[in-house]
C-alpha positions in Angstrom: 19.9 7.8 -34.0 16.7 5.7 -34.0 13.3 7.2 -34.9 12.1 6.7 -31.3 15.1 8.6 -29.9 14.6 11.3 -32.5 10.9 11.6 -31.6 11.8 11.8 -27.9 14.4 14.5 -28.5 12.0 16.4 -30.8 9.2 16.4 -28.2 11.5 17.7 -25.5 12.5 20.7 -27.6 8.8 21.3 -28.4 8.0 21.2 -24.7 10.7 23.8 -24.0 9.5 26.0 -26.8 5.8 25.8 -25.7 6.7 26.5 -22.1 8.8 29.6 -23.0 6.2 30.8 -25.5 3.4 30.6 -22.9 5.5 32.4 -20.3 6.6 35.2 -22.7 3.1 35.6 -24.3 1.5 36.1 -20.9 3.7 39.0 -19.9 3.8 40.6 -23.3 0.1 40.6 -23.7 -0.3 41.9 -20.1 1.8 45.0 -21.0 0.1 45.5 -24.4 -3.3 45.2 -22.8 -2.5 48.1 -20.5 -1.0 50.4 -23.2 -3.3 49.7 -26.2 -7.0 50.3 -26.6 -9.5 47.5 -26.8 -10.4 48.4 -30.4 -6.7 47.9 -31.4 -7.0 44.2 -30.6 -10.2 44.0 -32.6 -8.4 45.7 -35.6 -5.6 43.1 -35.5 -8.0 40.2 -35.1 -10.2 41.2 -38.1 -7.1 42.0 -40.2 -5.6 38.6 -39.4 -8.9 36.9 -40.2 -8.8 38.2 -43.8 -5.3 36.8 -44.3 -6.3 33.4 -42.7 -9.2 33.1 -45.0 -7.3 33.9 -48.2 -4.2 31.9 -47.4 -6.0 28.6 -46.7 -7.1 28.4 -50.3 -3.6 28.5 -51.6 -0.9 27.1 -49.4 -2.6 24.3 -47.4 -0.9 20.9 -47.8 2.2 21.8 -49.7 4.5 21.5 -46.7 2.7 18.3 -45.7 3.4 16.9 -49.1 7.1 17.6 -48.7 7.1 15.7 -45.4 5.0 12.9 -46.9 6.9 12.3 -50.2 9.9 10.0 -50.0 10.6 8.7 -53.5 13.9 8.7 -55.4 13.1 12.0 -57.0 12.2 13.8 -53.7 14.8 16.5 -54.3 13.1 17.5 -57.6 9.7 17.4 -55.9 10.9 19.6 -53.0 12.3 22.1 -55.4 9.1 22.1 -57.5 7.0 22.4 -54.3 9.0 25.5 -53.3 8.3 27.3 -56.5 4.6 26.3 -56.6 4.4 27.7 -53.0 6.1 31.0 -54.1 3.7 31.4 -57.1 0.6 30.8 -55.0 1.9 33.1 -52.3 2.4 36.0 -54.7 -1.1 35.5 -56.1 -2.5 35.6 -52.5 -0.5 38.7 -51.6 -1.9 40.5 -54.7 -5.4 39.5 -53.7 -4.8 40.8 -50.2 -3.5 44.1 -51.5 -6.6 44.5 -53.7 -9.1 43.5 -50.9 -7.5 45.5 -48.1 -9.2 48.8 -48.7 -12.6 47.1 -49.2 -12.1 45.1 -46.0 -11.2 48.3 -44.1 -14.3 50.1 -45.5 -16.6 47.1 -44.7 -15.5 47.2 -41.0 -15.3 51.0 -40.9 -11.7 51.6 -39.8 -8.9 52.9 -42.1 -6.2 51.4 -40.0 -7.2 47.9 -41.1 -5.9 48.6 -44.6 -2.4 49.4 -43.4 -2.4 46.5 -40.9 -3.3 44.1 -43.7 -0.4 45.4 -45.8 2.0 44.9 -42.9 0.8 41.4 -42.1 1.0 40.5 -45.8 4.7 41.2 -45.7 5.1 38.7 -42.8 2.8 36.2 -44.6 4.9 36.3 -47.8 8.2 35.6 -46.0 6.6 33.1 -43.7 5.5 31.1 -46.8 9.1 31.3 -48.3 10.3 29.4 -45.3 7.4 26.8 -45.2 9.3 24.3 -47.4 12.6 24.6 -45.5 10.6 24.1 -42.2 8.9 21.0 -43.7 12.5 19.7 -44.4 13.4 20.3 -40.7 10.3 18.3 -39.7 10.9 15.6 -42.3 14.5 15.1 -40.9 13.2 15.6 -37.3 15.8 18.3 -36.8 13.8 20.1 -34.2 16.7 21.4 -32.3 17.8 23.8 -35.0 14.2 24.7 -35.9 13.1 25.4 -32.3 16.2 27.4 -31.4 15.8 29.7 -34.4 12.1 30.1 -34.0 12.5 30.7 -30.2 15.1 33.4 -30.8 13.2 35.3 -33.4 9.8 34.7 -31.6 11.3 36.3 -28.5 12.6 39.2 -30.6 9.2 39.6 -32.2 7.2 39.7 -29.0 9.6 42.0 -27.2 9.5 44.3 -30.3 5.7 44.6 -29.8 6.4 45.9 -26.3 9.1 48.3 -27.6 6.8 49.7 -30.4 3.9 50.1 -27.9 6.2 51.9 -25.5 7.3 54.3 -28.3 3.7 55.1 -29.1 3.0 53.2 -32.3 -0.4 52.2 -31.0 -2.1 49.4 -33.0 0.8 49.3 -35.4 3.0 47.9 -32.6 1.1 44.6 -33.0 1.9 44.4 -36.8 5.3 46.0 -37.3 7.3 43.1 -35.8 5.6 40.8 -38.2 6.8 42.9 -41.2 10.3 43.2 -39.8 11.2 40.1 -37.8 9.4 37.4 -39.9 11.5 38.2 -43.0 14.7 37.8 -41.0 13.4 34.6 -39.4 12.5 33.1 -42.8 15.8 33.9 -44.5 17.7 32.4 -41.5 15.6 29.2 -41.7 16.2 29.0 -45.5 20.0 29.5 -45.0 20.4 27.1 -42.2 18.3 24.4 -43.9 20.9 24.2 -46.6 18.1 24.0 -49.1 19.0 25.9 -52.3 16.1 26.3 -54.8 17.0 25.8 -58.4 15.3 27.5 -61.3 13.7 24.3 -62.5 10.0 24.4 -61.8 9.1 20.9 -63.1 5.4 21.7 -63.6 4.6 18.0 -64.0 5.1 17.6 -60.2 2.6 20.4 -59.5 -0.3 18.2 -60.6 0.7 15.5 -58.1 1.0 18.0 -55.3 -2.5 19.4 -56.1 -3.9 15.9 -56.1 -2.6 15.3 -52.6 -3.5 18.7 -51.1 -7.1 19.0 -52.3 -8.4 17.0 -49.3 -6.2 19.1 -46.9 -7.5 22.3 -48.4 -11.1 21.2 -48.1 -10.7 20.3 -44.4 -8.8 23.5 -43.6 -11.3 25.8 -45.4 -14.1 24.5 -43.3 -12.0 24.6 -40.2 -11.0 28.2 -41.0 -14.6 29.2 -41.2 -15.3 27.6 -37.8 -12.3 29.2 -36.2 -12.7 32.7 -37.6 -16.4 33.0 -38.3 -17.0 34.4 -34.8 -14.6 37.3 -35.4 -16.4 38.2 -38.7 -19.9 38.3 -37.1 -18.8 40.0 -33.9 -16.9 42.8 -35.6 -19.7 43.6 -38.0 -22.8 43.1 -35.9 -21.4 44.5 -32.6 -18.1 46.5 -33.0 -14.3 46.3 -33.2 -14.3 47.3 -29.5 -16.4 44.2 -28.6 -14.2 42.0 -30.8 -11.1 43.4 -28.9 -12.6 42.4 -25.6 -13.6 39.0 -27.0 -10.2 38.4 -28.5 -8.3 39.1 -25.3 -10.8 36.9 -23.3 -10.5 34.1 -25.9 -6.7 34.2 -26.0 -6.4 34.2 -22.2 -8.9 31.3 -21.9 -6.9 29.3 -24.4 -3.4 30.3 -23.1 -2.6 27.3 -21.0 -4.5 24.7 -23.1 -2.9 25.9 -26.4 0.6 25.4 -25.0 0.0 22.2 -23.0 -2.4 20.1 -25.2 -0.1 19.9 -28.3 2.5 18.2 -26.1 0.1 15.2 -25.9 -2.2 15.6 -29.0 0.7 16.0 -31.4 1.8 12.5 -30.6 -1.7 11.1 -30.4 -1.7 9.8 -34.0 1.7 7.9 -33.9 1.0 6.6 -30.4 -2.6 5.4 -31.2 -1.5 4.1 -34.6 0.8 1.6 -32.9 -2.3 0.0 -31.3 -4.8 0.2 -34.2 -4.9 -3.6 -34.5 -5.2 -4.2 -30.8 -8.6 -2.9 -29.6 -7.8 -3.3 -25.9 -4.5 -1.5 -26.1 -6.0 1.2 -28.3 -8.8 1.9 -25.8 -6.3 2.0 -22.9 -4.0 4.5 -24.6 -6.8 6.7 -25.8 -8.3 6.8 -22.3 -4.9 7.6 -20.8 -4.5 10.6 -23.1 -7.9 12.0 -22.1 -7.2 11.2 -18.5 -3.9 13.0 -18.4 -5.3 16.1 -20.2 -8.2 16.1 -17.8 -6.3 15.9 -14.5 -4.1 18.8 -15.5 -6.4 21.0 -17.5 -9.7 20.8 -15.7 -8.4 22.0 -12.2 -6.4 24.8 -13.9 -9.4 25.9 -16.0 -11.9 25.8 -13.1 -9.4 27.6 -11.0 -9.0 30.3 -13.6 -12.8 30.7 -13.8 -13.0 31.0 -10.0 -10.2 33.6 -9.8 -11.0 35.3 -13.2 -11.6 38.8 -11.9 -8.4 39.2 -9.8 -6.4 37.4 -12.6 -7.5 39.6 -15.4 -7.4 42.9 -13.5 -3.9 42.0 -12.2 -2.5 40.9 -15.6 -4.3 43.2 -18.0 -5.4 46.2 -15.8 -8.7 47.6 -14.6 -9.9 48.7 -18.1 -10.3 45.0 -19.0 -13.0 44.3 -16.3 -15.5 43.8 -19.2 -13.5 40.7 -20.3 -14.0 38.8 -17.0 -17.4 37.3 -17.7 -16.7 36.5 -21.4 -13.5 34.8 -20.2 -15.4 32.7 -17.7 -18.0 31.7 -20.2 -15.5 30.9 -23.0 -13.4 28.8 -20.5 -16.2 26.3 -20.3 -16.0 25.4 -23.9 -12.1 25.4 -23.7 -12.5 22.8 -21.0 -14.6 20.5 -23.1 -12.5 21.1 -26.2 -9.3 20.1 -24.4 -10.8 16.9 -23.1 -12.0 15.8 -26.5 -8.9 16.9 -28.4 -7.3 13.4 -28.9 -10.4 12.3 -31.0 -8.9 13.6 -34.3 -5.8 11.5 -33.7 -8.0 8.5 -33.1 -9.9 9.0 -36.4 -6.6 9.0 -38.4 -5.0 6.2 -36.3 -7.8 3.7 -37.2 -7.8 4.7 -40.9 -11.0 6.8 -40.8 -9.9 10.5 -41.1 -13.0 11.3 -43.2 -15.1 11.1 -40.1 -13.6 14.4 -38.8 -14.1 16.0 -42.3 -17.8 14.9 -42.6 -18.5 15.9 -39.0 -17.1 19.4 -39.7 -19.3 19.8 -42.8 -22.4 18.9 -40.9 -21.4 20.9 -37.8 -20.7 24.2 -39.6 -24.4 24.8 -40.4 -25.7 24.8 -36.7 -22.5 26.6 -35.7 -23.1 29.7 -37.8 -26.9 29.7 -37.1 -26.2 29.7 -33.4 -23.5 32.4 -33.3 -25.5 34.6 -35.8 -28.6 34.5 -33.5 -26.4 34.9 -30.4 -24.6 38.0 -31.8 -27.9 40.0 -31.5 -27.8 39.5 -27.7 -24.6 41.5 -27.1 -21.2 40.2 -26.3 -22.3 38.1 -23.3 -25.0 36.4 -25.4 -22.5 35.8 -28.2 -20.1 34.1 -25.7 -22.9 31.9 -24.3 -24.0 30.9 -27.8 -20.5 30.0 -29.1 -19.8 28.1 -25.8 -23.0 26.0 -26.1 -22.4 25.0 -29.8 -18.7 24.3 -29.2 -19.4 22.2 -26.1 -21.9 20.2 -28.1 -19.3 19.7 -30.9 -16.6 18.5 -28.5 -19.1 16.2 -26.7 -20.1 14.7 -30.0 -16.5 13.9 -30.8 -16.3 11.9 -27.6 -19.6 10.1 -28.4 -18.2 9.2 -31.9 -14.9 8.0 -30.3 -16.8 5.7 -27.9 -18.7 4.2 -30.9 -15.6 3.6 -32.9 -13.9 2.0 -29.9 -17.0 0.0 -29.1 -16.5 1.2 -25.5 -19.0 2.8 -23.1 -18.8 6.6 -23.1 -19.1 6.7 -19.3 -16.0 4.6 -18.9 -14.0 6.9 -21.3 -15.0 10.1 -19.4 -14.9 8.6 -15.9 -11.7 10.4 -14.9 -12.7 13.7 -16.5 -16.0 13.6 -14.6 -14.3 12.8 -11.3 -11.8 15.5 -11.8 -14.5 18.0 -12.7 -16.4 17.0 -9.6 -13.4 17.6 -7.4 -12.6 20.9 -9.0 -16.2 22.2 -8.8 -16.6 21.2 -5.2 -13.3 22.9 -4.3 -14.2 26.1 -6.1 -17.7 26.3 -4.6 -16.3 25.9 -1.1 -13.7 28.5 -1.7 -16.2 30.9 -3.3 -18.4 30.8 -0.2 -15.6 31.3 2.3 -13.7 33.8 0.1 -15.0 36.8 2.2 -12.8 35.5 5.1 -9.5 35.4 3.2 -7.5 37.3 0.7 -6.9 36.1 -2.9 -3.5 34.5 -2.1 -5.0 32.3 0.7 -8.0 31.5 -1.6 -5.6 30.1 -4.3 -3.6 28.1 -1.7 -6.8 26.8 -0.2 -8.2 25.8 -3.6 -5.1 23.8 -4.4 -4.9 22.1 -1.1 -8.6 21.3 -1.0 -8.5 20.0 -4.6 -5.5 17.8 -3.8 -7.2 16.5 -0.7 -10.4 15.5 -2.6 -8.5 13.9 -5.5 -6.1 12.0 -3.2 -8.6 10.9 -0.6 -11.7 10.3 -2.6 -10.3 9.1 -5.9 -6.8 8.1 -4.9 -6.7 4.8 -6.9 -7.4 6.7 -10.1 -5.2 9.7 -9.9 -1.8 8.6 -8.5 -1.1 6.1 -11.3 -1.8 8.8 -14.0 1.1 10.9 -13.1 3.4 7.9 -13.2 2.1 7.3 -16.7 2.9 10.7 -18.1 6.3 9.9 -19.4 5.0 6.7 -21.0 2.5 8.7 -23.0 5.3 10.8 -24.6 7.1 9.5 -27.6 10.3 9.0 -25.7 8.5 6.9 -23.2 8.1 4.1 -25.7 10.8 1.6 -26.4 11.1 0.0 -29.8 
């Protein structure tokens, strides 16, 4: 089977997995939000933040090296990488066990210590399977990988519901990690047919470290950016406020996190094909942004418009406090989704350090902004983080336009037109909402949006949907 066909087949399995994951996550979280307390979600979020911070120092890049390395001694290197990964993982787990009581004391909740212990079990076994998973990716055997992950992922999420129903409280969010992840990891290891040998080959460890040091540096900074909000919010406000923020944040990102990877994961190989043809590179980059925009922007604006009935229907009346944070955070999600292909562009043109240097510079105003904003309550915090993240995403688009030597306005033309249509539609529906129920409001929003896009900007929108398949890996013919 050709690489193109393998890529196409792989992307289809990933689409199915993402779709099923989004559907299941929505209903599982809806049930858990009704059964558990707001503080429970804050406890899980701050416990997971500790693990995320510690693990990034040790395991980043090893699986990527396995995918990257393709010399004659690759079997020896894979075996060596596996044992290096195990040694580092054991060290990390020991650190987590030592830090857990101090972390719980710092945030003033004893449950955090036990949650960290449970999550550490899942982390250990997840790391055991990281090299086998890398081999699946290297061989593009996504069918086996996705089927196994989908089965155990479903079991894990349904287990959360079962434990919550049985009254395990906050532990219902962590127990499946300690029980299901080990079974998943052992299954992946067995099915991969990779059998580690007791031959460490320490000489390979140096080469692996040399490759991973840049990956580790980028991910450490990225981890600070992605989890710094949780640290400040839990300490300066409360775990209860973090719980509200976590649910609002997850819901705001629910659709984007499952749809965007379908396009952004293939942005690097697709753009790399055109890195020597400036005209073609610009065209493909714009099409990626355009497709993300015409799908994401109307959905995100619609979710902002119908935030209250959506959250109260899905999560229950006690989550009314999450409505406004969700609406505010959705603004930065919109900008982040539109600018997401930029990282693929940096790598495709051979300038990945741009993203790294940008992150180093960006982290300073980021933490200053959210630190100041955290003293103005949860709403002030959401406003602050939205402003600084919108500025960050907008800067990526400006940088992209400079790299492509193409006017920014031309790159964001479709996003702006789409945003205009969505905002006009939502404003009209908002003012006439008193005359119709929610169901008619949703239908009216969709019809009005379709009318504006088709009538006012028809020549831009219709071709985009015809291009969707061409953007995917299986749309290209070698």
